[in-house]
N, C-alpha and C positions, 0 to 999 in steps of 0.2 A: 289626536285620537281618531278623528274622522278618516284621515288618510289611512291609518292602520286598519280600521274596519273595512274600508273600501278595498284595500289590498287583500285582506283575508277573504272577503266576499268573492273577489275575482279568483283567488286561489281555489276556494271551494267550488266555484262554478266550473273551473277547469277540471278539478278532480272528479266532479259529479259525472263527467263523461267517461271516466276511466274505471270506475267501480260500479258494482251493481246498485240498484236503487235501494234495496234493503240495507246494504252495508252503509251507504251514504246516510240514509235516514237514521239508522241505529247509532253509528259511531261519529260521523263528521258534522251532521247538521247542527247539533247542539253545542259545538265548540265555539269559543269566542276569543278573539285576540285580546291580550292583556297589555303587552308592551313589547317594544323592540329595543334591546339593549346590546350594544356592540353588534355582534353578528348572530345574536340569539333572539329568535322570535318566540315569545312566551304565549302559550295558548291555554285557556282554561278548559278543562275537561269536567264533565258533570259529577264524576265520582272516581274513587281510587281504581276500581276495576277498569273503567273506561280509560283512565289515564294510562294504566299499564298496557292495555290493549292497543291504544293509539300509538304509544311509544314504540312498541314492538312491531306493529304492522304498517303504520302510516307516516311516521316521522320522516323517513327518507324520501318517500314519494312526494310528500308535501314540501320538503326542502328543495327537491329538484324542481317542483312546479314553481315555487317562489323564485328560484334562480332563472327559470325560463321567462317569467313575467318581468322581473326587475333587472336581471343581469348580475345580481349579487348573490354570493353564496351565504346561506343562512343555516343555522342549526335550529331545528324546531324542538322546543322543550314544552312538554305538557305539564301543567300544574293544576292543583285544585284551587278554586277561587279564594280559599282562605289561606293559601300558602303565602309566605313572605317573599318568595322568589330569590332567597339567598341560599345557595347550595350548602354552604357551611352549616347554617342553622338547620336546614332540612336533614342533614346527615347525622345530627346530634340526636341521640335517643334520650327519651325521658327516663329519669331514674325509676327503678323498680319500686313499687309500693311496698311498705313493710307488711309482713304477714300479720294476720289477725292474732291477737294475744292468745286466743284459745288454740289456734292451729300451731303456734310456736311452742306452746306448753305441752302438747300431746307427745307421748312417747311413740316413736315409730313402731309399727307392727312388724314382727318378724315374718319373713316370707315363708311360705309353705314349701320347704325344700326337700324334695324326695330323693335327691342325689345322695344324701348322707345316710339313707336307710340301707341296711344290709340286703343284698340280693339273695334270692333262694336258688 
């Protein structure tokens, strides 16, 4: 794990010179390497919004930087620290919660439909 952390630190240090200081401080500084599996470098993002932002805007440049440093081609995958890192499980949605009994028993209200009224 120490080697992974060192590689990520080197990657961030290189990126630091390519992006603005506010961008680095806001988006990249708080990321942490999780694991390297096959050709995928898993990186923890602090929250869902940051995860999406990083995937959209920095994954490719980070992958290119990792390739420059190591000579190997990697895919950078941002995850939340609580993720299991299994894509099949992540894509499975939780079942919808049943409606509350009171809501299920209510009769739907009729819409106020002015289209059926005669026109003058």
